[in-house]
MIKOLMAR-799459 format. One line per 8 residues: their letters; for each residue x, y, z of N, C-alpha, C. Coordinates in steps of 0.1 Angstrom, whole numbers. Each point is the difference from the previous one (the first is absolute). Example, Ala and Ser with C-alpha at 12.3 -4.5 7.8 and 13.67 -1.06 7.14 Angstrom:
BEGIN
AS> 132/-57/78/-9/12/0/9/12/0  -4/11/-7/9/11/0/-8/11/8
END
This chain:
BEGIN
XXXXXXXX> 1501/42/-794/14/4/-2/1/6/-14  6/11/-1/1/7/-13/13/-4/-7  0/1/-13/12/-4/-8/3/11/-10  12/1/-5/3/10/-10/-1/-6/-14  -5/-13/-1/-1/-6/-13/-13/5/-7  -1/0/-13/-12/4/-7/-11/-11/2  -12/3/-3/-11/-9/2/3/-13/-8  -3/-12/6/2/-12/-7/14/-6/2
XXXXXXXX> 9/7/6/14/-5/2/1/-3/14  5/-13/3/1/-5/14/14/2/6  10/1/-9/14/0/5/6/-14/0  -8/-11/-3/5/-13/-1/3/-4/-14  -2/9/-10/3/-3/-14/15/-3/-1  4/-8/-10/14/-3/-3/8/12/-1  -4/10/-8/7/12/-2/3/8/12  -8/-2/10/2/7/13/7/-9/10
XXXXXXXX> -5/-12/2/5/-9/11/12/-7/-4  2/-3/-13/11/-8/-5/-3/-15/1  10/-8/-4/-3/-14/-1/-2/-7/14  -7/-12/0/0/-8/12/13/-6/3  7/-5/-10/13/-5/1/9/2/-12  13/-1/2/9/2/-11/12/-10/3  4/-7/-11/12/-9/2/5/-3/-14  13/-5/0/6/-5/-12/-3/-15/-2
XXXXXXXX> -1/-4/-13/-3/-14/-3/3/-2/-14  2/-13/-3/2/-4/-14/-14/-4/-6  -3/5/-12/-13/-3/-6/2/-1/-15  -8/-7/-7/1/-1/-15/-4/13/-6  9/5/-9/-3/13/-7/-4/-4/-14  -12/3/-4/-5/-3/-14/7/9/-11  7/10/4/7/9/-9/14/-6/-2  7/-4/10/14/-6/0/-1/-15/-3
XXXXXXXX> -11/-6/2/-2/-15/-1/9/-8/9  3/5/11/8/-7/10/-5/3/14  4/-8/10/-3/4/14/11/10/4  -5/12/3/9/11/4/-2/4/14  11/6/6/-3/6/13/-7/13/-2  -8/4/10/-8/12/-1/-6/4/13  -8/10/-1/-6/6/12/-15/-3/0  -6/-5/11/-14/-3/0/-7/9/11
XXXXXXXX> -11/6/-4/-8/8/9/-14/-6/1  -6/0/11/-14/-5/2/-8/10/6  -13/1/-4/-10/9/6/-13/-6/-2  -8/-2/10/-14/-4/-1/-2/-13/-7  10/-10/1/-1/-13/-6/5/0/-15  5/11/-5/6/1/-13/15/2/1  7/-7/-8/15/1/0/5/5/-14  10/8/1/7/4/-12/15/-3/0
XXXXXXXX> 5/-4/-11/14/-3/-1/7/9/-10  12/5/4/8/9/-8/13/-7/-3  2/-4/-13/12/-7/-4/12/9/1  11/-5/7/12/8/1/8/1/-13  -3/-9/-9/8/0/-13/-6/9/-10  -13/-1/-3/-6/8/-11/-9/12/6  -3/-1/13/-8/11/6/-15/-1/-2  -4/-12/-6/-14/-2/-2/-8/-1/13
XXXXXXXX> -11/7/1/-9/-2/11/-12/-9/-4  -4/-9/9/-11/-9/-4/-7/-4/13  -13/-2/-2/-8/-5/11/2/-16/0  2/-6/12/2/-14/1/-9/-6/10  -3/-13/-1/-7/-7/11/10/-7/9  7/8/8/11/-5/8/-4/-10/10  -11/1/6/-4/-10/11/-2/-14/-6  -6/-1/-12/-2/-13/-6/13/-6/-6
XXXXXXXX> 9/9/-5/13/-4/-5/9/-4/11  0/6/11/9/-3/12/-9/0/12  -7/-11/3/-10/0/11/6/2/14  13/-2/2/6/2/13/9/12/1  -2/10/-9/8/12/0/0/7/13  -11/1/7/-1/8/12/9/-7/11  0/-13/1/8/-7/10/15/2/-4  3/0/-13/14/0/-4/7/14/3
XXX> -9/10/2/6/14/2/6/0/14  -4/-9/9/5/1/14/11/-11/3  4/-7/-10/10/-11/2/14/6/2
END
């Protein structure tokens, strides 16, 4: 099967495929020093949090901070 992607590009990269999941959540922001609401994106086992107050983007270990987050999305 032929693809229009350049050599070495599969189409499953974050920039092409987008995040595995996206949701809103509270998380501690080291810039604001408080737990703030924000937006979480996950891709390939890595999670990023964007603080809605200061706009800071940070990589977080969401699964160890909130081990039941997947189940809580469906409550």
